[in-house]
BATI-365043 format. One record per atom (N, C-alpha, C): residue number from 1; atom name; x, y, z. Coordinates in steps of 0.2 Angstrom, whole numbers, plus 2048, in hexadecimal, padded with zeros to 3 digits. Example, Ala and Ser with C-alpha at 12.3 -4.5 7.8 and 13.67 -1.06 7.14 Angstrom:
BEGIN
[1,"N",[842,7E4,827]] [1,"CA",[83E,7EA,827]] [1,"C",[842,7F0,827]] [2,"N",[840,7F5,823]] [2,"CA",[844,7FB,824]] [2,"C",[840,800,827]] 
***
This chain:
BEGIN
[1,"N",[850,89E,831]] [1,"CA",[857,89D,82F]] [1,"C",[859,89D,828]] [2,"N",[85E,8A1,826]] [2,"CA",[85F,8A2,81F]] [2,"C",[863,89C,81C]] [3,"N",[861,899,817]] [3,"CA",[864,893,814]] [3,"C",[86A,895,810]] [4,"N",[86F,890,80F]] [4,"CA",[875,892,80B]] [4,"C",[873,894,804]] [5,"N",[86E,892,801]] [5,"CA",[86C,894,7FA]] [5,"C",[86B,89B,7FA]] [6,"N",[867,89E,7FF]] [6,"CA",[865,8A5,7FF]] [6,"C",[86C,8A9,801]] [7,"N",[870,8A6,805]] [7,"CA",[876,8AA,806]] [7,"C",[87B,8AB,800]] [8,"N",[87B,8A5,7FC]] [8,"CA",[87F,8A6,7F6]] [8,"C",[87D,8AC,7F2]] [9,"N",[876,8AD,7F1]] [9,"CA",[874,8B2,7ED]] [9,"C",[876,8B9,7F0]] [10,"N",[876,8B9,7F7]] [10,"CA",[878,8C0,7FA]] [10,"C",[87F,8C1,7F9]] [11,"N",[883,8BB,7FA]] [11,"CA",[88B,8BC,7F8]] [11,"C",[88C,8BF,7F1]] [12,"N",[888,8BC,7ED]] [12,"CA",[889,8BF,7E6]] [12,"C",[887,8C6,7E5]] [13,"N",[882,8C8,7E9]] [13,"CA",[880,8CF,7E9]] [13,"C",[885,8D4,7EC]] [14,"N",[888,8D2,7F1]] [14,"CA",[88D,8D6,7F5]] [14,"C",[893,8D6,7F0]] [15,"N",[895,8D1,7EC]] [15,"CA",[89B,8D1,7E8]] [15,"C",[899,8D6,7E2]] [16,"N",[893,8D6,7DF]] [16,"CA",[892,8DA,7DA]] [16,"C",[891,8E1,7DC]] [17,"N",[88E,8E2,7E2]] [17,"CA",[88C,8E9,7E4]] [17,"C",[893,8ED,7E7]] [18,"N",[897,8EA,7EB]] [18,"CA",[89C,8ED,7EE]] [18,"C",[8A3,8EB,7EC]] [19,"N",[8A3,8E7,7E7]] [19,"CA",[8AA,8E5,7E4]] [19,"C",[8AF,8E2,7E9]] [20,"N",[8AC,8DD,7ED]] [20,"CA",[8B0,8DA,7F2]] [20,"C",[8B2,8D3,7F0]] [21,"N",[8B7,8D0,7F3]] [21,"CA",[8B8,8C9,7F1]] [21,"C",[8B3,8C4,7F4]] [22,"N",[8B4,8BE,7F1]] [22,"CA",[8AF,8B9,7F4]] [22,"C",[8B0,8B7,7FB]] [23,"N",[8B6,8B6,7FD]] [23,"CA",[8B7,8B4,804]] [23,"C",[8B5,8B9,809]] [24,"N",[8B6,8BF,808]] [24,"CA",[8B3,8C5,80C]] [24,"C",[8AC,8C5,80C]] [25,"N",[8A9,8C4,807]] [25,"CA",[8A1,8C4,806]] [25,"C",[89E,8BE,80A]] [26,"N",[8A2,8B8,80A]] [26,"CA",[89F,8B2,80E]] [26,"C",[8A0,8B3,815]] [27,"N",[8A6,8B7,817]] [27,"CA",[8A7,8B8,81E]] [27,"C",[8A1,8BD,821]] [28,"N",[8A0,8C2,81D]] [28,"CA",[89B,8C6,820]] [28,"C",[894,8C3,821]] [29,"N",[892,8BF,81C]] [29,"CA",[88B,8BB,81D]] [29,"C",[88C,8B5,821]] [30,"N",[892,8B3,823]] [30,"CA",[892,8AC,827]] [30,"C",[891,8A6,822]] [31,"N",[893,8A6,81C]] [31,"CA",[893,8A1,818]] [31,"C",[89A,89E,816]] [32,"N",[89A,897,817]] [32,"CA",[8A0,894,815]] [32,"C",[8A2,894,80E]] [33,"N",[8A8,895,80C]] [33,"CA",[8AA,896,805]] [33,"C",[8A8,88F,801]] [34,"N",[8A9,88A,805]] [34,"CA",[8A7,883,801]] [34,"C",[8A0,883,800]] [35,"N",[89C,886,804]] [35,"CA",[894,886,803]] [35,"C",[893,88B,7FD]] [36,"N",[897,890,7FC]] [36,"CA",[896,895,7F7]] [36,"C",[898,892,7F0]] [37,"N",[89D,88E,7F0]] [37,"CA",[8A0,88A,7EA]] [37,"C",[89C,884,7E8]] [38,"N",[897,882,7EC]] [38,"CA",[893,87C,7EB]] [38,"C",[88F,87D,7E5]] [39,"N",[88F,878,7E1]] [39,"CA",[88B,878,7DB]] [39,"C",[885,873,7DC]] [40,"N",[87F,875,7DA]] [40,"CA",[879,871,7DB]] [40,"C",[879,86C,7D6]] [41,"N",[877,866,7D8]] [41,"CA",[876,860,7D3]] [41,"C",[86F,85E,7D3]] [42,"N",[86B,861,7CF]] [42,"CA",[864,85F,7CF]] [42,"C",[863,857,7CE]] [43,"N",[85E,854,7D1]] [43,"CA",[85D,84D,7D0]] [43,"C",[857,84C,7CB]] [44,"N",[858,847,7C8]] [44,"CA",[853,845,7C3]] [44,"C",[84E,840,7C7]] [45,"N",[848,843,7C9]] [45,"CA",[843,840,7CD]] [45,"C",[83D,83E,7C9]] [46,"N",[83D,83F,7C2]] [46,"CA",[837,83D,7BE]] [46,"C",[836,836,7BE]] [47,"N",[83B,831,7BD]] [47,"CA",[839,82A,7BD]] [47,"C",[837,828,7C4]] [48,"N",[83A,82A,7C9]] [48,"CA",[838,828,7D0]] [48,"C",[831,82B,7D1]] [49,"N",[82F,831,7CF]] [49,"CA",[829,834,7D0]] [49,"C",[823,830,7CC]] [50,"N",[825,82E,7C6]] [50,"CA",[820,82A,7C2]] [50,"C",[81F,823,7C5]] [51,"N",[824,820,7C8]] [51,"CA",[823,819,7CB]] [51,"C",[81F,81A,7D1]] [52,"N",[820,81F,7D5]] [52,"CA",[81C,820,7DB]] [52,"C",[815,821,7DA]] [53,"N",[814,825,7D4]] [53,"CA",[80D,826,7D2]] [53,"C",[809,820,7D0]] [54,"N",[80D,81C,7CC]] [54,"CA",[80A,816,7CA]] [54,"C",[808,811,7D0]] [55,"N",[80D,811,7D5]] [55,"CA",[80C,80C,7DA]] [55,"C",[806,80F,7DF]] [56,"N",[806,816,7DF]] [56,"CA",[800,818,7E3]] [56,"C",[7FA,818,7E0]] [57,"N",[7FA,818,7D9]] [57,"CA",[7F3,817,7D5]] [57,"C",[7F1,80F,7D6]] [58,"N",[7F6,80B,7D6]] [58,"CA",[7F4,804,7D6]] [58,"C",[7F2,802,7DE]] [59,"N",[7F5,805,7E3]] [59,"CA",[7F4,804,7EA]] [59,"C",[7F1,80A,7ED]] [60,"N",[7EB,80B,7EC]] [60,"CA",[7E8,812,7EE]] [60,"C",[7E8,813,7F5]] [61,"N",[7E8,80E,7FA]] [61,"CA",[7E8,80F,801]] [61,"C",[7EF,80E,804]] [62,"N",[7F4,80E,800]] [62,"CA",[7FB,80E,802]] [62,"C",[7FE,815,804]] [63,"N",[801,816,809]] [63,"CA",[805,81C,80B]] [63,"C",[80C,81B,809]] [64,"N",[810,820,80B]] [64,"CA",[817,820,808]] [64,"C",[81B,81A,80B]] [65,"N",[81A,818,811]] [65,"CA",[81E,812,814]] [65,"C",[81D,80C,80F]] [66,"N",[817,80A,80E]] [66,"CA",[816,804,80A]] [66,"C",[818,805,802]] [67,"N",[817,80B,800]] [67,"CA",[81A,80D,7F9]] [67,"C",[821,80C,7F9]] [68,"N",[825,80F,7FE]] [68,"CA",[82C,80E,7FE]] [68,"C",[82E,807,7FE]] [69,"N",[82A,803,802]] [69,"CA",[82C,7FC,802]] [69,"C",[82B,7F8,7FB]] [70,"N",[826,7FA,7F7]] [70,"CA",[826,7F8,7F1]] [70,"C",[82B,7FA,7EC]] [71,"N",[82E,800,7ED]] [71,"CA",[833,803,7E9]] [71,"C",[83A,7FE,7EB]] [72,"N",[83B,7FD,7F1]] [72,"CA",[841,7F9,7F3]] [72,"C",[840,7F2,7F0]] [73,"N",[83A,7EF,7F0]] [73,"CA",[839,7E8,7ED]] [73,"C",[83B,7E8,7E5]] [74,"N",[83A,7EE,7E2]] [74,"CA",[83B,7EE,7DB]] [74,"C",[842,7F0,7DA]] [75,"N",[846,7F0,7DF]] [75,"CA",[84E,7F2,7DE]] [75,"C",[84F,7F9,7DD]] [76,"N",[84B,7FD,7DE]] [76,"CA",[84C,805,7DD]] [76,"C",[850,807,7E3]] [77,"N",[856,809,7E2]] [77,"CA",[85A,80C,7E8]] [77,"C",[859,813,7E9]] [78,"N",[855,815,7EE]] [78,"CA",[853,81C,7F0]] [78,"C",[853,81D,7F7]] [79,"N",[855,822,7FA]] [79,"CA",[854,824,801]] [79,"C",[84D,826,803]] [80,"N",[84B,823,808]] [80,"CA",[844,824,80A]] [80,"C",[842,82C,80B]] [81,"N",[847,830,80D]] [81,"CA",[845,837,80D]] [81,"C",[844,83A,806]] [82,"N",[848,838,801]] [82,"CA",[847,83A,7FA]] [82,"C",[840,838,7F8]] [83,"N",[83F,831,7F9]] [83,"CA",[838,82F,7F6]] [83,"C",[832,832,7FA]] [84,"N",[833,834,800]] [84,"CA",[82E,837,804]] [84,"C",[82D,83E,801]] [85,"N",[832,841,800]] [85,"CA",[832,848,7FD]] [85,"C",[82E,848,7F6]] [86,"N",[830,843,7F2]] [86,"CA",[82C,843,7EB]] [86,"C",[825,841,7EC]] [87,"N",[824,83D,7F1]] [87,"CA",[81D,83A,7F3]] [87,"C",[819,840,7F5]] [88,"N",[81B,845,7F9]] [88,"CA",[818,84B,7FB]] [88,"C",[817,850,7F6]] [89,"N",[81C,851,7F2]] [89,"CA",[81C,855,7EC]] [89,"C",[816,853,7E7]] [90,"N",[816,84D,7E6]] [90,"CA",[811,84A,7E1]] [90,"C",[80A,84A,7E4]] [91,"N",[809,84C,7EA]] [91,"CA",[803,84C,7EE]] [91,"C",[7FF,845,7EE]] [92,"N",[803,840,7F0]] [92,"CA",[801,839,7EF]] [92,"C",[7FE,837,7F6]] [93,"N",[7FD,83C,7FB]] [93,"CA",[7FB,83A,802]] [93,"C",[7F4,837,801]] [94,"N",[7F2,832,805]] [94,"CA",[7EB,830,806]] [94,"C",[7E6,835,808]] [95,"N",[7E1,836,804]] [95,"CA",[7DD,83B,806]] [95,"C",[7D7,838,80A]] [96,"N",[7D4,83C,80F]] [96,"CA",[7CF,839,813]] [96,"C",[7C8,83B,80F]] [97,"N",[7C5,837,80C]] [97,"CA",[7BF,838,809]] [97,"C",[7BA,832,809]] [98,"N",[7B4,833,806]] [98,"CA",[7AF,82E,807]] [98,"C",[7B2,827,803]] [99,"N",[7B0,822,806]] [99,"CA",[7B3,81B,802]] [99,"C",[7B0,81A,7FC]] [100,"N",[7AA,81D,7FA]] [100,"CA",[7A7,81C,7F4]] [100,"C",[7AA,81F,7EE]] [101,"N",[7AF,824,7F0]] [101,"CA",[7B3,827,7EB]] [101,"C",[7BA,824,7E9]] [102,"N",[7BB,81E,7ED]] [102,"CA",[7C1,81B,7EC]] [102,"C",[7C2,816,7E7]] [103,"N",[7BC,815,7E3]] [103,"CA",[7BC,810,7DE]] [103,"C",[7BE,812,7D7]] [104,"N",[7BF,818,7D6]] [104,"CA",[7C1,81B,7D0]] [104,"C",[7C7,819,7CD]] [105,"N",[7C8,81A,7C7]] [105,"CA",[7CF,818,7C4]] [105,"C",[7CE,813,7BE]] [106,"N",[7D3,811,7BB]] [106,"CA",[7D3,80C,7B6]] [106,"C",[7D0,805,7B8]] [107,"N",[7CD,802,7B4]] [107,"CA",[7CA,7FB,7B5]] [107,"C",[7CF,7F6,7B4]] [108,"N",[7D0,7F1,7B8]] [108,"CA",[7D5,7EC,7B7]] [108,"C",[7D1,7E6,7B6]] [109,"N",[7D3,7E2,7B0]] [109,"CA",[7CF,7DC,7AE]] [109,"C",[7D1,7D7,7B3]] [110,"N",[7CD,7D4,7B7]] [110,"CA",[7CE,7CF,7BC]] [110,"C",[7D1,7C8,7B8]] [111,"N",[7D5,7C4,7BC]] [111,"CA",[7D7,7BE,7B9]] [111,"C",[7D2,7B9,7B9]] [112,"N",[7D1,7B5,7B4]] [112,"CA",[7CC,7B0,7B4]] [112,"C",[7CF,7A9,7B6]] [113,"N",[7CD,7A6,7BB]] [113,"CA",[7D1,7A0,7BD]] [113,"C",[7D0,79A,7B8]] [114,"N",[7D5,797,7B6]] [114,"CA",[7D4,791,7B2]] [114,"C",[7D7,78A,7B5]] [115,"N",[7D8,78A,7BC]] [115,"CA",[7D9,784,7BF]] [115,"C",[7D9,785,7C7]] [116,"N",[7D9,780,7CA]] [116,"CA",[7D8,780,7D2]] [116,"C",[7DE,784,7D5]] [117,"N",[7DD,788,7DA]] [117,"CA",[7E1,78C,7DE]] [117,"C",[7E5,792,7D9]] [118,"N",[7E1,793,7D4]] [118,"CA",[7E4,799,7D0]] [118,"C",[7E2,7A0,7D3]] [119,"N",[7DC,7A0,7D5]] [119,"CA",[7D9,7A6,7D8]] [119,"C",[7D5,7A5,7DE]] [120,"N",[7D7,7A8,7E4]] [120,"CA",[7D4,7A7,7EA]] [120,"C",[7D1,7AD,7ED]] [121,"N",[7CB,7AD,7EE]] [121,"CA",[7C7,7B3,7F1]] [121,"C",[7C6,7B2,7F9]] [122,"N",[7C8,7B7,7FC]] [122,"CA",[7C7,7B7,804]] [122,"C",[7C4,7BD,806]] [123,"N",[7C0,7BC,80C]] [123,"CA",[7BD,7C2,80F]] [123,"C",[7BB,7C1,816]] [124,"N",[7B8,7C5,819]] [124,"CA",[7B7,7C5,820]] [124,"C",[7AF,7C5,821]] [125,"N",[7AD,7C1,826]] [125,"CA",[7A6,7C1,828]] [125,"C",[7A6,7C2,830]] [126,"N",[7A1,7C6,832]] [126,"CA",[7A1,7C8,839]] [126,"C",[79A,7C6,83C]] [127,"N",[79B,7C3,842]] [127,"CA",[795,7C1,846]] [127,"C",[796,7C2,84E]] [128,"N",[792,7C0,852]] [128,"CA",[793,7C1,859]] [128,"C",[791,7BB,85D]] [129,"N",[795,7B9,862]] [129,"CA",[793,7B4,866]] [129,"C",[78E,7B6,86B]] [130,"N",[78C,7B1,86F]] [130,"CA",[786,7B2,874]] [130,"C",[788,7B7,879]] [131,"N",[78E,7B8,87B]] [131,"CA",[790,7BD,880]] [131,"C",[791,7C4,87D]] [132,"N",[790,7C5,877]] [132,"CA",[791,7CB,873]] [132,"C",[797,7CC,870]] [133,"N",[79C,7C8,871]] [133,"CA",[7A3,7C9,86E]] [133,"C",[7A3,7C8,867]] [134,"N",[7A6,7CC,863]] [134,"CA",[7A6,7CB,85C]] [134,"C",[7AA,7C5,85A]] [135,"N",[7A7,7C2,854]] [135,"CA",[7AA,7BC,851]] [135,"C",[7AC,7BE,84A]] [136,"N",[7B2,7BC,849]] [136,"CA",[7B5,7BE,842]] [136,"C",[7B7,7B7,83E]] [137,"N",[7B4,7B7,838]] [137,"CA",[7B5,7B1,834]] [137,"C",[7B8,7B3,82D]] [138,"N",[7BE,7AF,82C]] [138,"CA",[7C1,7B0,825]] [138,"C",[7BE,7AB,821]] [139,"N",[7BB,7AD,81B]] [139,"CA",[7B9,7A9,816]] [139,"C",[7BD,7A9,810]] [140,"N",[7BD,7A3,80C]] [140,"CA",[7C1,7A3,806]] [140,"C",[7BD,79E,801]] [141,"N",[7BE,7A0,7FB]] [141,"CA",[7BB,79C,7F5]] [141,"C",[7C0,79B,7EF]] [142,"N",[7C1,795,7ED]] [142,"CA",[7C4,794,7E7]] [142,"C",[7C0,796,7E1]] [143,"N",[7C2,79B,7DD]] [143,"CA",[7BD,79D,7D8]] [143,"C",[7BD,799,7D2]] [144,"N",[7C1,793,7D2]] [144,"CA",[7C0,78F,7CC]] [144,"C",[7BB,789,7CE]] [145,"N",[7BC,786,7D3]] [145,"CA",[7B7,781,7D5]] [145,"C",[7B1,783,7D9]] [146,"N",[7B2,78A,7DB]] [146,"CA",[7AD,78D,7DF]] [146,"C",[7AB,789,7E6]] [147,"N",[7B1,787,7E9]] [147,"CA",[7B0,784,7F0]] [147,"C",[7B4,788,7F5]] [148,"N",[7B2,787,7FB]] [148,"CA",[7B6,78A,800]] [148,"C",[7BB,785,803]] [149,"N",[7C2,786,803]] [149,"CA",[7C7,781,805]] [149,"C",[7C7,782,80D]] [150,"N",[7C5,787,810]] [150,"CA",[7C5,787,817]] [150,"C",[7C2,78E,81A]] [151,"N",[7C1,78E,820]] [151,"CA",[7BE,794,824]] [151,"C",[7C2,795,82A]] [152,"N",[7C4,79B,82C]] [152,"CA",[7C8,79C,832]] [152,"C",[7C3,7A0,837]] [153,"N",[7C2,79E,83D]] [153,"CA",[7BE,7A1,841]] [153,"C",[7C1,7A3,848]] [154,"N",[7C1,7A9,84A]] [154,"CA",[7C4,7AC,850]] [154,"C",[7C1,7B2,852]] [155,"N",[7C3,7B4,858]] [155,"CA",[7C1,7BB,85B]] [155,"C",[7C5,7C0,858]] [156,"N",[7CC,7BF,856]] [156,"CA",[7D0,7C3,853]] [156,"C",[7D5,7C0,84E]] [157,"N",[7D4,7C2,848]] [157,"CA",[7D8,7C0,842]] [157,"C",[7DC,7C6,83F]] [158,"N",[7E3,7C5,840]] [158,"CA",[7E7,7CB,83D]] [158,"C",[7EA,7C9,837]] [159,"N",[7ED,7CE,834]] [159,"CA",[7F0,7CD,82D]] [159,"C",[7F5,7C7,82D]] [160,"N",[7F9,7C7,833]] [160,"CA",[7FE,7C2,833]] [160,"C",[7FB,7BB,834]] [161,"N",[7F5,7BA,835]] [161,"CA",[7F2,7B3,836]] [161,"C",[7EF,7B1,82F]] [162,"N",[7EF,7B5,82A]] [162,"CA",[7EC,7B3,824]] [162,"C",[7F0,7AE,820]] [163,"N",[7F6,7B0,81F]] [163,"CA",[7FB,7AC,81B]] [163,"C",[7FC,7A5,81E]] [164,"N",[7FD,7A4,824]] [164,"CA",[7FE,79D,827]] [164,"C",[7F8,799,826]] [165,"N",[7F2,79C,827]] [165,"CA",[7EC,798,826]] [165,"C",[7EA,796,81F]] [166,"N",[7EC,79A,81A]] [166,"CA",[7EB,799,813]] [166,"C",[7F0,793,811]] [167,"N",[7F6,793,813]] [167,"CA",[7FB,78E,812]] [167,"C",[7F9,787,815]] [168,"N",[7F5,787,81B]] [168,"CA",[7F3,781,81E]] [168,"C",[7ED,77E,81A]] [169,"N",[7E9,782,817]] [169,"CA",[7E3,77E,814]] [169,"C",[7E4,77D,80D]] [170,"N",[7E9,780,80A]] [170,"CA",[7EA,77F,803]] [170,"C",[7F0,77B,801]] [171,"N",[7F0,776,7FD]] [171,"CA",[7F6,772,7FB]] [171,"C",[7FA,776,7F6]] [172,"N",[7F7,77B,7F2]] [172,"CA",[7FB,77F,7EE]] [172,"C",[7F8,786,7EE]] [173,"N",[7FD,78B,7EF]] [173,"CA",[7FB,792,7F0]] [173,"C",[7F8,794,7EA]] [174,"N",[7F4,799,7EA]] [174,"CA",[7F1,79C,7E4]] [174,"C",[7F5,7A1,7E1]] [175,"N",[7F4,7A3,7DA]] [175,"CA",[7F8,7A8,7D7]] [175,"C",[7F5,7AF,7D9]] [176,"N",[7EF,7AF,7DA]] [176,"CA",[7EB,7B5,7DB]] [176,"C",[7E7,7B5,7E1]] [177,"N",[7E7,7B9,7E6]] [177,"CA",[7E2,7BA,7EB]] [177,"C",[7DE,7C0,7EB]] [178,"N",[7D7,7C0,7EA]] [178,"CA",[7D3,7C5,7EA]] [178,"C",[7D1,7C7,7F1]] [179,"N",[7D2,7CE,7F2]] [179,"CA",[7D0,7D0,7F9]] [179,"C",[7CD,7D7,7F8]] [180,"N",[7CA,7DA,7FE]] [180,"CA",[7C8,7E1,7FE]] [180,"C",[7CD,7E5,801]] [181,"N",[7CB,7EB,803]] [181,"CA",[7D0,7F0,806]] [181,"C",[7D0,7F0,80D]] [182,"N",[7CF,7EA,810]] [182,"CA",[7CF,7E9,817]] [182,"C",[7D6,7EA,81A]] [183,"N",[7D6,7EC,821]] [183,"CA",[7DD,7ED,824]] [183,"C",[7E1,7E7,824]] [184,"N",[7DE,7E1,825]] [184,"CA",[7E1,7DB,826]] [184,"C",[7E5,7D9,81F]] [185,"N",[7E1,7DB,819]] [185,"CA",[7E4,7D9,813]] [185,"C",[7E9,7DE,810]] [186,"N",[7E9,7E4,813]] [186,"CA",[7EE,7E9,811]] [186,"C",[7F4,7EA,816]] [187,"N",[7F4,7E5,81B]] [187,"CA",[7F9,7E5,820]] [187,"C",[7FF,7E3,81D]] [188,"N",[805,7E6,820]] [188,"CA",[80B,7E4,81E]] [188,"C",[80D,7DD,81F]] [189,"N",[80A,7D9,824]] [189,"CA",[80C,7D2,825]] [189,"C",[809,7CE,81F]] [190,"N",[803,7D0,81D]] [190,"CA",[800,7CC,818]] [190,"C",[803,7CE,811]] [191,"N",[804,7D4,810]] [191,"CA",[808,7D6,80A]] [191,"C",[80E,7D3,809]] [192,"N",[812,7D2,80E]] [192,"CA",[819,7CF,80E]] [192,"C",[818,7C8,80C]] [193,"N",[813,7C5,810]] [193,"CA",[812,7BD,80F]] [193,"C",[810,7BC,807]] [194,"N",[80C,7C0,804]] [194,"CA",[80A,7BF,7FD]] [194,"C",[810,7C0,7F9]] [195,"N",[814,7C5,7FA]] [195,"CA",[819,7C7,7F6]] [195,"C",[81F,7C2,7F6]] [196,"N",[820,7BF,7FC]] [196,"CA",[825,7BA,7FC]] [196,"C",[823,7B3,7F9]] [197,"N",[81D,7B2,7F8]] [197,"CA",[81A,7AC,7F4]] [197,"C",[818,7AD,7ED]] [198,"N",[81A,7B3,7EB]] [198,"CA",[818,7B5,7E4]] [198,"C",[810,7B5,7E3]] [199,"N",[80C,7B7,7E7]] [199,"CA",[805,7B7,7E7]] [199,"C",[803,7BE,7E5]] [200,"N",[7FF,7BF,7E0]] [200,"CA",[7FC,7C6,7DE]] [200,"C",[7F6,7C7,7E2]] [201,"N",[7F6,7CD,7E6]] [201,"CA",[7F0,7CF,7E9]] [201,"C",[7EC,7D3,7E5]] [202,"N",[7E6,7D1,7E3]] [202,"CA",[7E1,7D6,7DF]] [202,"C",[7DC,7D9,7E4]] [203,"N",[7DC,7DF,7E5]] [203,"CA",[7D8,7E3,7E9]] [203,"C",[7D2,7E5,7E5]] [204,"N",[7CC,7E3,7E8]] [204,"CA",[7C6,7E5,7E5]] [204,"C",[7C4,7ED,7E6]] [205,"N",[7C1,7F0,7E1]] [205,"CA",[7BF,7F7,7E2]] [205,"C",[7BA,7F8,7E7]] [206,"N",[7B9,7FE,7EA]] [206,"CA",[7B4,7FF,7EF]] [206,"C",[7AD,800,7EB]] [207,"N",[7A9,7FD,7EE]] [207,"CA",[7A2,7FC,7EC]] [207,"C",[7A2,7F7,7E6]] [208,"N",[7A7,7F3,7E4]] [208,"CA",[7A7,7EE,7DF]] [208,"C",[7AA,7E8,7E2]] [209,"N",[7A6,7E5,7E7]] [209,"CA",[7A9,7DF,7EA]] [209,"C",[7A9,7D9,7E6]] [210,"N",[7AD,7D4,7E8]] [210,"CA",[7AD,7CD,7E5]] [210,"C",[7A7,7CA,7E6]] [211,"N",[7A3,7C9,7E0]] [211,"CA",[79C,7C6,7E1]] [211,"C",[79C,7BE,7E3]] [212,"N",[7A2,7BB,7E1]] [212,"CA",[7A2,7B4,7E3]] [212,"C",[7A3,7B3,7EB]] [213,"N",[7A8,7B7,7EE]] [213,"CA",[7A9,7B6,7F5]] [213,"C",[7A3,7B9,7F9]] [214,"N",[7A0,7BE,7F6]] [214,"CA",[79A,7C1,7F9]] [214,"C",[794,7BC,7F9]] [215,"N",[793,7B9,7F4]] [215,"CA",[78E,7B4,7F3]] [215,"C",[78F,7AE,7F9]] [216,"N",[795,7AC,7F9]] [216,"CA",[797,7A7,7FE]] [216,"C",[795,7A9,805]] [217,"N",[797,7B0,807]] [217,"CA",[796,7B3,80D]] [217,"C",[78F,7B3,80F]] [218,"N",[78B,7B5,80A]] [218,"CA",[784,7B5,80B]] [218,"C",[781,7AF,80D]] [219,"N",[783,7A9,809]] [219,"CA",[780,7A3,80B]] [219,"C",[783,7A0,812]] [220,"N",[789,7A2,814]] [220,"CA",[78C,7A1,81A]] [220,"C",[787,7A4,820]] [221,"N",[785,7AA,81F]] [221,"CA",[781,7AE,824]] [221,"C",[77A,7AA,824]] [222,"N",[777,7A9,81E]] [222,"CA",[770,7A6,81E]] [222,"C",[770,79F,821]] [223,"N",[775,79B,81F]] [223,"CA",[775,794,821]] [223,"C",[778,792,827]] [224,"N",[77C,797,82A]] [224,"CA",[780,795,830]] [224,"C",[77F,79A,836]] [225,"N",[782,7A0,834]] [225,"CA",[782,7A6,839]] [225,"C",[77B,7A8,83C]] [226,"N",[776,7A8,837]] [226,"CA",[76F,7AA,839]] [226,"C",[76B,7A4,83D]] [227,"N",[76E,79E,83C]] [227,"CA",[76A,799,83F]] [227,"C",[76C,796,846]] [228,"N",[772,798,848]] [228,"CA",[775,795,84E]] [228,"C",[778,79B,852]] [229,"N",[778,799,859]] [229,"CA",[77B,79D,85E]] [229,"C",[782,79B,85F]] [230,"N",[786,79F,860]] [230,"CA",[78D,79D,862]] [230,"C",[78F,79F,869]] [231,"N",[793,79B,86C]] [231,"CA",[795,79D,873]] [231,"C",[79C,79E,873]] 
***
């Protein structure tokens, strides 16, 4: 199907070649006169493109829907079709590649906790019960006092379960929560919960885990999971 932009060029050619008026040339090619008189208004997409690229760089595993949600949170008024077009033109789609290559990029200096509940690290540990069913354990560590305020155990723990549990075990919510790139931590439910409570989520880089929570998980396996059978 020939688009109006191409037909406008053909109309101009007929006018110049055969010396006919605009209305007749438009009738011959089936183009409305209003479409011929339309003047293009190119949009300035540079600012929006730069912001999308910054958000995609900061959130490497976010696709267009989540990046569009972040744009709306910042008060940027843009149609989702326009933002998706710019997203595709900038080639920001998530590429399927080996996880070891996802850790590249600028190094971000982590926040050093200077008080209780400033920085909370959370992670998952997996084990199996006697019947063979998988057991999922959410661990957390206060990085200032280096203690665990609570542990959540269940067969299924979703992203929407994390926020209520953190609020239940902590009297004061942390400023920063350090997590990995797990699906529960990047879920929309957990992201919305953290955003509404002004909590910054600091995602660790691939192959650069949080040593403090990993040390706690190792002790949990050695002193609990590997010593007992669970039914």
